[in-house]
C-alpha positions as CSV (number, residue, x, y, z in Angstrom):
1,X,-18.9,-1.1,8.0
2,X,-17.5,1.9,9.8
3,X,-18.0,5.1,7.2
4,X,-15.6,7.4,8.9
5,X,-13.2,8.7,6.7
6,X,-9.5,10.2,7.8
7,X,-6.5,11.0,5.9
8,X,-3.7,8.6,5.9
9,X,-1.0,11.6,5.3
10,X,-2.4,13.7,8.6
11,X,-2.2,9.9,10.5
12,X,1.7,10.1,9.0
13,X,2.4,13.5,10.0
14,X,0.8,13.4,13.4
15,X,2.8,9.9,14.3
16,X,6.0,11.3,13.1
17,X,5.8,14.5,15.3
18,X,4.5,12.2,18.2
19,X,7.8,10.2,17.9
20,X,9.9,13.0,17.7
21,X,9.3,13.9,21.3
22,X,11.0,11.0,22.5
23,X,13.6,10.4,19.8
24,X,16.2,13.1,19.3
25,X,17.9,10.5,16.5
26,X,15.0,10.8,14.6
27,X,15.4,13.1,11.3
28,X,12.8,13.9,8.7
29,X,13.5,14.9,5.1
30,X,11.3,16.4,2.3
31,X,11.6,17.4,-1.3
32,X,9.7,20.6,-1.0
33,X,6.2,19.0,-0.5
34,X,6.0,19.3,3.4
35,X,2.6,20.8,3.4
36,X,1.2,18.0,1.0
37,X,3.2,15.0,2.7
38,X,2.3,16.3,6.2
39,X,5.9,16.2,7.3
40,X,5.5,19.9,8.1
41,X,4.0,18.9,11.4
42,X,7.3,17.5,12.2
43,X,9.2,20.4,10.9
44,X,7.5,22.8,12.9
45,X,8.1,20.8,16.1
46,X,11.5,20.0,15.6
47,X,13.0,22.4,13.0
48,X,16.6,21.3,14.0
49,X,16.2,17.8,12.8
50,X,14.0,18.6,9.6
51,X,15.5,19.0,6.3
52,X,13.5,20.6,3.3
53,X,16.0,19.4,0.4
54,X,14.0,21.5,-2.2
55,X,13.2,19.8,-5.6
56,X,16.0,17.5,-5.6
57,X,14.7,14.1,-4.9
58,X,18.3,12.5,-5.5
59,X,20.0,14.5,-3.0
60,X,17.3,13.6,-0.2
61,X,17.8,9.7,-0.7
62,X,21.7,10.4,-0.8
63,X,21.4,12.5,2.3
64,X,19.1,9.9,3.7
65,X,21.6,7.1,3.2
66,X,24.5,9.6,4.9
67,X,22.3,10.4,7.8
68,X,21.0,6.8,8.5
69,X,24.9,5.5,8.3
70,X,25.9,7.9,10.6
71,X,23.1,6.6,13.0
72,X,20.1,8.6,12.7
73,X,16.7,7.2,12.5
74,X,15.5,8.6,8.9
75,X,12.1,9.2,7.5
76,X,12.0,10.8,4.0
77,X,9.1,11.8,2.1
78,X,7.7,13.3,-1.5
79,X,5.1,12.2,-3.9
80,X,5.2,8.7,-4.9
81,X,5.8,9.6,-8.7
82,X,9.0,11.9,-7.7
83,X,10.8,9.5,-5.7
84,X,11.1,7.4,-8.8
85,X,13.6,9.8,-10.1
86,X,16.0,8.8,-7.4
87,X,16.0,5.0,-8.2
88,X,19.7,4.9,-8.7
89,X,20.3,6.5,-5.4
90,X,17.9,4.0,-3.8
91,X,19.6,1.0,-5.4
92,X,22.9,2.3,-4.8
93,X,22.8,4.4,-1.4
94,X,19.9,2.8,0.3
95,X,19.3,-0.7,-0.5
96,X,22.9,-1.9,-1.5
97,X,24.1,-0.5,1.9
98,X,20.7,-1.9,3.7
99,X,20.5,1.1,5.7
100,X,17.8,2.4,8.2
101,X,16.0,4.7,6.0
102,X,12.3,4.8,5.4
103,X,10.5,6.4,2.2
104,X,6.9,7.4,3.2
105,X,5.4,8.6,0.0
106,X,1.9,10.3,-0.8
107,X,-0.4,10.8,-3.7
108,X,0.0,7.5,-5.1
109,X,-2.2,5.5,-7.5
110,X,-5.2,7.0,-9.3
111,X,-7.0,8.7,-6.4
112,X,-4.3,11.6,-7.0
113,X,-7.2,12.8,-9.3
114,X,-7.3,15.8,-11.2
115,X,-3.5,16.0,-11.2
116,X,-3.8,13.3,-14.3
117,X,-1.4,10.6,-15.7
118,X,1.7,12.3,-15.1
119,X,1.2,12.2,-11.4
120,X,-0.5,9.0,-10.7
121,X,2.0,6.3,-10.5
122,X,0.5,2.9,-10.7
123,X,3.8,0.9,-11.1
124,X,5.9,1.9,-8.2
125,X,5.1,-1.2,-6.0
126,X,6.7,-3.2,-8.5
127,X,9.7,-1.1,-8.9
128,X,10.3,-1.0,-5.0
129,X,9.6,-4.5,-4.5
130,X,12.4,-5.6,-7.0
131,X,14.9,-3.6,-5.1
132,X,16.9,-6.2,-2.7
133,X,16.6,-5.3,1.0
134,X,13.6,-3.0,0.3
135,X,10.2,-3.7,2.2
136,X,7.1,-2.4,0.8
137,X,3.8,-1.5,2.8
138,X,0.5,-0.1,1.6
139,X,-1.7,0.6,4.6
140,X,-5.5,0.7,4.1
141,X,-6.7,3.4,6.7
142,X,-5.3,6.1,9.3
143,X,-5.3,3.6,12.0
144,X,-2.9,1.2,10.3
145,X,-0.8,3.9,9.0
146,X,0.0,5.2,12.4
147,X,0.9,1.7,13.3
148,X,2.7,1.3,10.8
149,X,5.1,4.1,11.3
150,X,5.3,3.2,15.0
151,X,6.5,-0.2,14.3
152,X,9.1,1.0,11.4
153,X,10.5,3.1,14.0
154,X,10.6,0.7,17.1
155,X,11.3,-2.3,15.4
156,X,13.3,-2.3,12.3
157,X,16.5,-1.1,10.9
158,X,16.4,-1.7,7.1
159,X,14.7,0.3,4.0
160,X,11.1,0.5,3.7
161,X,8.8,1.9,1.0
162,X,5.3,3.0,2.6
163,X,2.6,4.0,0.0
164,X,-0.1,6.6,1.0
165,X,-3.0,8.0,-0.6
166,X,-4.1,11.5,-1.3
167,X,-7.6,11.0,-0.5
168,X,-9.3,10.1,2.7
169,X,-10.3,6.5,3.4
170,X,-12.6,4.7,5.7
171,X,-11.5,3.6,9.1
172,X,-11.5,-0.1,9.0
173,X,-9.0,-1.1,11.6
174,X,-9.7,-1.2,15.4
175,X,-7.9,1.6,17.6
176,X,-5.9,-1.1,19.1
177,X,-4.8,-2.6,16.0
178,X,-0.9,-3.3,15.4
179,X,0.8,-3.8,12.3
180,X,3.5,-6.6,11.9
181,X,5.5,-6.6,8.7
182,X,4.6,-9.7,6.4
183,X,1.2,-10.2,8.2
184,X,-2.3,-9.7,6.9
185,X,-5.8,-9.3,8.3
186,X,-8.9,-11.0,7.7
187,X,-11.6,-8.2,7.8
188,X,-14.5,-10.8,6.3
189,X,-14.7,-14.8,6.8
190,X,-16.1,-16.3,3.8
191,X,-15.7,-19.8,2.3
192,X,-16.7,-19.5,-1.5
193,X,-13.6,-17.2,-2.7
194,X,-11.2,-14.5,-1.5
195,X,-10.3,-11.1,-2.2
196,X,-7.1,-10.1,-1.0
197,X,-6.6,-6.4,-1.2
198,X,-4.3,-3.4,-0.1
199,X,-4.9,0.3,0.3
200,X,-8.1,2.1,-0.5
201,X,-9.2,-1.0,-2.5
202,X,-9.7,-3.2,0.9
203,X,-12.9,-0.7,1.7
204,X,-13.9,-1.3,-1.8
205,X,-13.7,-5.0,-1.6
206,X,-15.9,-5.1,1.5
207,X,-18.5,-3.4,-0.3
208,X,-18.5,-5.8,-2.8
209,X,-18.5,-8.8,-0.5
210,X,-21.8,-7.4,0.4
211,X,-23.3,-7.4,-3.1
212,X,-21.8,-10.9,-3.6
213,X,-23.6,-12.1,-0.4
214,X,-26.9,-10.8,-1.9
215,X,-26.2,-13.3,-4.8
216,X,-25.6,-16.3,-2.6
217,X,-21.6,-16.3,-2.6
218,X,-19.7,-15.9,0.5
219,X,-16.8,-14.1,0.2
220,X,-13.7,-13.8,2.5
221,X,-11.9,-10.3,2.6
222,X,-8.2,-10.1,3.3
223,X,-6.2,-6.9,3.9
224,X,-2.5,-7.5,2.9
225,X,-0.6,-4.1,3.5
226,X,2.7,-5.6,3.7
227,X,3.4,-6.8,0.0
228,X,7.1,-7.3,0.5
229,X,7.4,-9.7,2.6
230,X,4.1,-11.1,2.0
231,X,1.7,-13.1,4.1
232,X,2.2,-16.5,2.2
233,X,0.8,-18.4,4.7
234,X,-2.6,-16.4,4.6
235,X,-2.6,-16.8,0.7
236,X,-2.0,-20.6,0.7
237,X,-4.7,-20.9,3.4
238,X,-7.2,-18.9,1.6
239,X,-6.4,-20.9,-1.8
240,X,-6.8,-24.2,0.5
241,X,-10.1,-23.4,1.9
242,X,-11.9,-21.1,-0.5
243,X,-10.5,-22.2,-4.0
244,X,-10.6,-18.9,-5.7
245,X,-8.9,-15.7,-5.2
246,X,-9.5,-12.3,-6.7
247,X,-6.9,-9.5,-5.9
248,X,-7.6,-5.6,-5.9
249,X,-5.2,-2.9,-5.8
250,X,-4.8,0.8,-6.8
251,X,-1.7,-0.3,-9.1
252,X,-0.8,-2.2,-12.4
253,X,-1.8,-5.9,-12.2
254,X,1.7,-6.4,-13.4
255,X,4.1,-6.6,-10.7
256,X,2.1,-5.9,-7.6
257,X,-0.2,-7.6,-5.3
258,X,-1.9,-9.8,-7.9
259,X,1.5,-10.8,-9.4
260,X,2.9,-11.9,-6.0
261,X,-0.5,-13.8,-5.2
262,X,-0.3,-15.3,-8.5
263,X,3.3,-16.4,-8.1
264,X,2.7,-17.8,-4.6
265,X,-0.6,-20.0,-5.6
266,X,1.0,-21.1,-9.2
267,X,4.2,-22.3,-7.1
268,X,2.4,-24.1,-4.1
269,X,-1.6,-24.2,-4.5
270,X,-3.0,-23.7,-8.1
271,X,-6.0,-22.1,-8.0
272,X,-8.0,-19.7,-10.4
273,X,-6.8,-16.0,-9.4
274,X,-8.3,-12.9,-11.0
275,X,-6.6,-9.6,-10.6
276,X,-7.9,-6.2,-10.5
277,X,-6.2,-3.2,-10.9
278,X,-4.7,-0.8,-13.7
279,X,-4.4,-2.8,-16.9
280,X,-0.9,-1.7,-18.9
281,X,-2.3,1.9,-19.1
282,X,-1.4,5.3,-17.6
283,X,-4.1,7.2,-15.4
284,X,-6.5,9.9,-16.3
285,X,-7.5,13.2,-14.9
286,X,-10.6,13.1,-13.0
287,X,-12.2,12.8,-9.6
288,X,-10.2,10.1,-7.7
289,X,-13.2,8.2,-6.7
290,X,-14.9,8.2,-10.0
291,X,-11.5,7.0,-11.7
292,X,-12.3,3.7,-9.9
293,X,-15.3,2.9,-12.0
294,X,-13.8,4.4,-15.1
295,X,-11.0,1.9,-15.0
296,X,-13.1,-0.9,-13.9
297,X,-11.9,-1.3,-10.3
298,X,-15.0,0.0,-8.3
299,X,-17.3,-1.8,-6.1
300,X,-19.5,-3.0,-9.0
301,X,-16.4,-4.3,-11.0
302,X,-14.8,-6.2,-7.9
303,X,-18.5,-7.8,-7.3
304,X,-18.7,-8.7,-11.0
305,X,-15.3,-10.1,-11.6
306,X,-15.5,-12.1,-8.4
307,X,-18.9,-13.5,-9.3
308,X,-17.7,-14.1,-12.8
309,X,-14.9,-16.2,-11.5
310,X,-17.1,-18.1,-8.8
311,X,-19.9,-19.0,-11.7
312,X,-17.3,-20.0,-14.3
313,X,-15.3,-22.3,-11.6
314,X,-18.7,-23.7,-10.2
315,X,-19.6,-24.8,-13.8
316,X,-16.1,-26.5,-14.3
317,X,-17.0,-28.3,-10.9
318,X,-20.4,-29.3,-11.9
319,X,-19.2,-30.7,-15.2
320,X,-16.3,-32.8,-13.5
């Protein structure tokens, strides 16, 4: 596995600035965090199309709606937890009108680290997925992040929520990778069970799969960046071919990737599903990578929970 690590935030800022060179209708908004979200890269190149809205997320969202309805292609950014302050504006101004505005948030999940529980939002995927017309994407690396931004700019005209991390994550995708909404990627084939992950949990799941291999368990690993719409076909294929699914996300197990997978399998192809993520709790101040282990979401935990699911179901298969 490629151990090179790159910033998803940097990738976002770089791609945004590149797109701005050829698209004069592209405008970018930020809520006073442009140096952290990396929208400052766009702002320095195109100051006449960059708007710092200050610490006023509601105004940023409402202004995004107005600009989009005026024919502009809008990207707006802040920290994930702060965008939740503007839920009403997202619902009424953005999603109700189904406007062409993209909200690319950073510092999501527990890898915010030392900033602690108040900044470590773990419920945002569920909140955003519940909004009609809103699509939700969680890229796993810098390559996928750039591809997502290009795809949203070139091929979509509806609201999107893109969730990025603070930390640098391993580069897993090939340089020519192309994102498509509603599609997943199989990073590792396997026949005994499937681990479906998103964001930074994909690299951890690949490491866990190698541990499982030493124990005679062949695990498939799927990167599922598009949470809404989700790749239903890939989920059902995995259920049918491997019989067991583990989900892994840097998010609450409620109303996130795990819930979506459980819903789909229960409706169409029931198989055992174990969900790895935050269990109805807030985060905690600490080093981002150490918090994965603290909350039982690290490599060893993914391997352990996957093995437990495999052994338990194998036992019942033997009895029957």
